[in-house]
N, CA and C atoms as a LAMMPS dump frame, in Angstrom:
ITEM: TIMESTEP
0
ITEM: NUMBER OF ATOMS
324
ITEM: BOX BOUNDS ff ff ff
-5.0000000000000000e+02 5.0000000000000000e+02
-5.0000000000000000e+02 5.0000000000000000e+02
-5.0000000000000000e+02 5.0000000000000000e+02
ITEM: ATOMS id mol type element x y z
1 1 1 N -413.413 213.516 72.943
2 1 2 C -412.29 213.363 71.927
3 1 3 C -411.928 211.726 72.533
4 2 1 N -412.075 210.557 71.581
5 2 2 C -411.644 209.052 71.617
6 2 3 C -409.52 209.283 71.545
7 3 1 N -409.452 208.416 72.229
8 3 2 C -407.691 208.281 71.981
9 3 3 C -407.372 207.366 71.738
10 4 1 N -408.644 206.159 70.719
11 4 2 C -408.094 205.098 70.268
12 4 3 C -408.499 204.569 69.291
13 5 1 N -407.731 203.762 67.908
14 5 2 C -408.241 204.073 66.63
15 5 3 C -409.924 202.54 66.857
16 6 1 N -410.269 202.025 68.217
17 6 2 C -411.255 201.111 68.193
18 6 3 C -412.336 201.687 67.881
19 7 1 N -413.406 200.897 67.436
20 7 2 C -414.275 201.502 66.79
21 7 3 C -415.257 201.947 68.752
22 8 1 N -416.23 202.663 68.62
23 8 2 C -416.862 202.971 69.792
24 8 3 C -416.953 201.642 70.744
25 9 1 N -417.766 200.93 70.163
26 9 2 C -418.902 199.507 70.342
27 9 3 C -417.142 198.803 71.31
28 10 1 N -416.399 198.943 70.282
29 10 2 C -415.161 197.846 70.895
30 10 3 C -414.194 198.948 72.044
31 11 1 N -414.548 199.972 72.235
32 11 2 C -414.003 201.044 73.334
33 11 3 C -415.001 200.696 74.297
34 12 1 N -416.19 200.477 74.335
35 12 2 C -417.204 200.531 75.429
36 12 3 C -416.916 199.103 76.136
37 13 1 N -416.708 198.35 75.306
38 13 2 C -416.353 196.736 76.12
39 13 3 C -414.964 196.655 76.364
40 14 1 N -414.238 197.19 75.835
41 14 2 C -412.915 197.058 76.585
42 14 3 C -412.507 197.908 78.052
43 15 1 N -413.562 199.252 78.333
44 15 2 C -413.714 199.717 79.317
45 15 3 C -414.384 199.302 80.764
46 16 1 N -415.329 198.15 79.943
47 16 2 C -416.113 197.442 80.643
48 16 3 C -415.164 196.385 81.329
49 17 1 N -414.783 195.753 80.285
50 17 2 C -413.756 194.597 80.796
51 17 3 C -412.51 194.617 81.617
52 18 1 N -411.976 196.397 81.51
53 18 2 C -410.878 196.4 82.428
54 18 3 C -411.768 196.916 83.914
55 19 1 N -412.798 197.492 83.979
56 19 2 C -413.677 197.321 85.257
57 19 3 C -413.825 196.483 85.649
58 20 1 N -414.388 195.609 85.089
59 20 2 C -414.581 193.905 85.721
60 20 3 C -413.266 193.23 86.208
61 21 1 N -412.079 193.288 85.46
62 21 2 C -410.488 192.923 86.092
63 21 3 C -410.4 193.458 87.385
64 22 1 N -410.442 195.153 87.566
65 22 2 C -409.938 195.728 88.494
66 22 3 C -410.73 195.396 89.722
67 23 1 N -411.855 194.942 89.608
68 23 2 C -413.231 194.289 90.306
69 23 3 C -412.611 193.244 91.095
70 24 1 N -412.355 192.218 89.966
71 24 2 C -412.1 190.701 90.745
72 24 3 C -410.367 191.08 91.128
73 25 1 N -409.91 191.737 90.813
74 25 2 C -408.352 191.799 91.437
75 25 3 C -408.818 192.515 93.017
76 26 1 N -409.59 193.078 93.041
77 26 2 C -409.651 193.857 94.453
78 26 3 C -410.85 192.583 94.872
79 27 1 N -411.339 192.049 94.97
80 27 2 C -412.125 190.964 95.176
81 27 3 C -410.968 189.953 95.605
82 28 1 N -410.231 189.33 95.239
83 28 2 C -409.302 188.612 95.13
84 28 3 C -408.388 188.64 96.018
85 29 1 N -407.979 190.221 96.003
86 29 2 C -407.21 190.845 97.168
87 29 3 C -407.331 190.367 98.145
88 30 1 N -408.505 190.53 98.73
89 30 2 C -409.222 190.592 100.04
90 30 3 C -409.581 189.446 100.871
91 31 1 N -408.895 188.135 100.175
92 31 2 C -409.225 187.301 100.872
93 31 3 C -410.472 186.657 101.483
94 32 1 N -410.286 186.289 102.592
95 32 2 C -411.957 186.071 102.919
96 32 3 C -412.993 187.254 103.356
97 33 1 N -412.616 188.423 103.098
98 33 2 C -413.299 189.716 103.597
99 33 3 C -414.043 190.198 101.894
100 34 1 N -414.747 189.961 101.681
101 34 2 C -415.126 190.691 100.709
102 34 3 C -415.396 192.253 100.621
103 35 1 N -415.225 193.125 99.339
104 35 2 C -414.957 194.512 99.361
105 35 3 C -416.266 195.104 99.139
106 36 1 N -416.569 196.645 100.112
107 36 2 C -417.506 197.146 100.259
108 36 3 C -417.595 197.845 98.835
109 37 1 N -418.661 198.094 97.997
110 37 2 C -418.941 198.645 96.862
111 37 3 C -420.628 199.057 96.74
112 38 1 N -420.034 200.16 96.719
113 38 2 C -421.762 201.266 96.59
114 38 3 C -421.545 201.814 95.034
115 39 1 N -422.158 201.509 94.709
116 39 2 C -422.598 201.99 92.761
117 39 3 C -423.32 203.158 92.931
118 40 1 N -422.899 204.651 92.778
119 40 2 C -423.974 205.456 92.724
120 40 3 C -424.272 205.787 91.172
121 41 1 N -425.058 206.229 90.844
122 41 2 C -425.826 206.166 89.301
123 41 3 C -426.598 207.496 89.71
124 42 1 N -426.29 208.439 88.842
125 42 2 C -427.076 209.968 88.977
126 42 3 C -426.997 209.951 87.529
127 43 1 N -428.95 210.487 87.004
128 43 2 C -429.287 210.902 86.246
129 43 3 C -429.359 212.294 85.874
130 44 1 N -429.1 213.046 84.539
131 44 2 C -428.775 214.389 84.267
132 44 3 C -428.298 215.114 85.708
133 45 1 N -426.373 214.813 85.779
134 45 2 C -425.993 215.551 86.171
135 45 3 C -424.578 215.684 85.691
136 46 1 N -424.569 216.414 85.721
137 46 2 C -422.911 217.493 85.332
138 46 3 C -422.026 217.248 86.318
139 47 1 N -420.916 216.555 85.805
140 47 2 C -419.777 216.103 86.623
141 47 3 C -418.883 217.751 87.701
142 48 1 N -418.846 218.279 86.128
143 48 2 C -418.577 220.245 86.096
144 48 3 C -419.484 221.15 87.766
145 49 1 N -420.574 220.405 87.938
146 49 2 C -421.33 220.781 89.125
147 49 3 C -420.706 220.391 90.154
148 50 1 N -420.141 219.509 90.01
149 50 2 C -419.865 218.975 91.743
150 50 3 C -418.441 219.371 92.008
151 51 1 N -418.399 219.708 93.592
152 51 2 C -416.97 220.263 94.071
153 51 3 C -416.062 219.88 93.686
154 52 1 N -415.933 218.362 93.943
155 52 2 C -414.696 217.264 93.532
156 52 3 C -414.562 217.018 92.11
157 53 1 N -414.975 217.987 91.356
158 53 2 C -414.813 218.29 89.678
159 53 3 C -414.548 219.508 89.684
160 54 1 N -414.471 221.073 90.72
161 54 2 C -414.541 222.227 90.694
162 54 3 C -415.549 222.527 90.539
163 55 1 N -416.628 222.555 90.966
164 55 2 C -417.607 222.823 90.788
165 55 3 C -418.238 223.367 92.409
166 56 1 N -419.425 223.865 92.132
167 56 2 C -420.145 224.546 94.063
168 56 3 C -421.19 223.649 94.251
169 57 1 N -421.608 222.593 93.879
170 57 2 C -422.635 221.933 94.766
171 57 3 C -422.059 220.499 94.785
172 58 1 N -422.906 219.879 96.137
173 58 2 C -422.721 218.128 95.897
174 58 3 C -421.651 217.994 96.663
175 59 1 N -421.505 218.94 97.959
176 59 2 C -420.448 218.558 98.515
177 59 3 C -420.665 217.342 99.6
178 60 1 N -421.492 216.979 100.171
179 60 2 C -421.807 215.634 100.717
180 60 3 C -421.539 214.725 99.774
181 61 1 N -422.116 214.527 98.291
182 61 2 C -421.917 213.413 97.699
183 61 3 C -419.924 213.07 97.255
184 62 1 N -419.59 214.5 97.265
185 62 2 C -418.175 214.24 97.627
186 62 3 C -416.83 213.485 98.13
187 63 1 N -417.726 213.819 99.299
188 63 2 C -417.424 213.425 100.547
189 63 3 C -417.451 211.929 100.917
190 64 1 N -418.453 211.16 99.783
191 64 2 C -418.485 210.204 99.897
192 64 3 C -417.017 209.625 98.801
193 65 1 N -416.892 210.653 97.967
194 65 2 C -415.639 209.653 96.971
195 65 3 C -414.368 209.96 97.817
196 66 1 N -413.716 210.797 98.502
197 66 2 C -412.916 210.749 99.137
198 66 3 C -412.03 209.736 99.226
199 67 1 N -413.279 208.866 100.069
200 67 2 C -412.19 206.886 100.322
201 67 3 C -412.94 205.988 99.239
202 68 1 N -413.26 206.682 98.015
203 68 2 C -413.273 205.827 97.182
204 68 3 C -412.521 205.859 95.802
205 69 1 N -413.001 205.114 94.773
206 69 2 C -412.52 205.753 93.473
207 69 3 C -413.719 206.538 92.581
208 70 1 N -412.785 207.4 92.08
209 70 2 C -413.439 208.192 91.483
210 70 3 C -412.848 208.437 90.347
211 71 1 N -413.583 208.374 88.473
212 71 2 C -412.988 208.255 87.411
213 71 3 C -413.046 210.132 86.819
214 72 1 N -411.66 210.34 85.942
215 72 2 C -411.864 211.22 85.317
216 72 3 C -412.441 211.335 83.969
217 73 1 N -412.63 209.928 83.44
218 73 2 C -413.467 209.92 81.993
219 73 3 C -414.216 208.72 82.493
220 74 1 N -415.733 209.241 81.984
221 74 2 C -416.695 207.765 81.702
222 74 3 C -416.904 208.029 80.309
223 75 1 N -417.511 206.808 80.068
224 75 2 C -418.174 206.821 78.318
225 75 3 C -419.903 206.116 79.608
226 76 1 N -420.233 206.237 78.193
227 76 2 C -421.561 205.767 78.533
228 76 3 C -422.352 204.761 76.85
229 77 1 N -422.888 203.962 76.716
230 77 2 C -424.12 203.081 76.24
231 77 3 C -424.668 203.956 75.155
232 78 1 N -424.956 204.212 75.348
233 78 2 C -426.494 204.982 75.107
234 78 3 C -426.739 206.817 75.841
235 79 1 N -426.863 207.234 74.827
236 79 2 C -427.263 208.681 75.784
237 79 3 C -428.5 208.708 76.271
238 80 1 N -429.459 207.797 76.943
239 80 2 C -430.073 207.845 77.835
240 80 3 C -429.912 207.064 78.882
241 81 1 N -431.055 207.477 79.803
242 81 2 C -430.768 206.586 80.882
243 81 3 C -431.058 204.952 80.81
244 82 1 N -432.397 204.854 80.617
245 82 2 C -432.621 203.102 80.734
246 82 3 C -431.535 202.766 80.2
247 83 1 N -431.675 202.688 78.907
248 83 2 C -430.726 201.75 78.624
249 83 3 C -429.473 201.71 78.668
250 84 1 N -428.349 202.746 79.061
251 84 2 C -427.181 202.845 79.663
252 84 3 C -427.138 202.006 81.451
253 85 1 N -427.939 202.163 82.258
254 85 2 C -428.414 201.725 83.357
255 85 3 C -428.36 200.037 83.086
256 86 1 N -429.22 199.856 82.396
257 86 2 C -428.973 198.269 82.014
258 86 3 C -427.967 197.597 81.187
259 87 1 N -427.2 198.664 80.798
260 87 2 C -425.897 197.604 80.017
261 87 3 C -424.822 197.552 81.593
262 88 1 N -425.61 198.683 82.272
263 88 2 C -423.969 198.948 83.567
264 88 3 C -424.297 198.002 84.21
265 89 1 N -425.53 197.197 84.004
266 89 2 C -426.082 196.082 85.065
267 89 3 C -425.667 194.792 84.824
268 90 1 N -426.009 194.931 83.395
269 90 2 C -425.723 193.56 82.332
270 90 3 C -424.276 193.157 81.511
271 91 1 N -423.792 193.963 81.71
272 91 2 C -422.472 194.168 80.911
273 91 3 C -422.717 194.107 79.416
274 92 1 N -424.26 194.386 79.056
275 92 2 C -424.556 193.953 77.765
276 92 3 C -425.209 195.304 77.14
277 93 1 N -424.709 195.26 75.733
278 93 2 C -424.961 196.663 74.828
279 93 3 C -426.545 196.542 74.687
280 94 1 N -426.605 197.747 74.855
281 94 2 C -428.202 198.381 74.219
282 94 3 C -429.052 197.257 73.314
283 95 1 N -428.482 196.884 71.923
284 95 2 C -428.386 196.051 71.275
285 95 3 C -428.85 194.56 71.357
286 96 1 N -428.065 194.439 72.656
287 96 2 C -428.183 192.623 73.159
288 96 3 C -429.299 192.863 73.722
289 97 1 N -429.589 193.674 74.848
290 97 2 C -430.537 193.231 75.835
291 97 3 C -431.441 193.969 75.472
292 98 1 N -431.87 194.79 74.715
293 98 2 C -433.094 195.632 74.178
294 98 3 C -433.752 196.335 74.49
295 99 1 N -433.413 197.082 75.968
296 99 2 C -433.792 198.33 76.284
297 99 3 C -434.053 199.734 75.612
298 100 1 N -434.335 199.808 75.52
299 100 2 C -434.617 201.24 75.071
300 100 3 C -435.396 202.249 75.34
301 101 1 N -435.37 203.688 74.975
302 101 2 C -435.525 204.809 76.192
303 101 3 C -437.621 204.903 75.866
304 102 1 N -437.759 204.034 76.043
305 102 2 C -439.217 204.203 76.262
306 102 3 C -440.027 203.092 77.701
307 103 1 N -440.601 203.694 78.222
308 103 2 C -441.174 203.108 79.687
309 103 3 C -442.017 201.596 79.828
310 104 1 N -441.65 201.464 78.62
311 104 2 C -442.004 199.731 78.484
312 104 3 C -441.21 198.826 78.453
313 105 1 N -439.849 199.093 77.979
314 105 2 C -438.8 198.345 78.039
315 105 3 C -438.408 197.743 79.194
316 106 1 N -437.944 196.121 78.951
317 106 2 C -438.391 195.411 80.137
318 106 3 C -436.305 194.689 79.646
319 107 1 N -436.121 194.455 80.86
320 107 2 C -434.728 193.654 80.529
321 107 3 C -435.418 192.375 80.692
322 108 1 N -434.729 191.243 79.783
323 108 2 C -435.493 189.819 79.726
324 108 3 C -435.317 188.838 81.256
């Protein structure tokens, strides 16, 4: 359920910009020390299977989350992995970076 009258594209961009703003804020407040950043991407894993979200698997992975930031809600820019990860790494929508769900898709 979307809690905003914004279109899906605008919602994805708004969330992405908010995440970038938080990351910049953390980086700037750290002074000369760069923040530790670990990006974990997992394909085809339902959150409700993980112990930290009420499931019975992935206790080791949930241990990593204990000292980090964990989100209750996340949205994807695409229903398949390749374009979604390309968007995550470039901050561009699939229509802009051109990666689709084929093995021959490449970022420019």
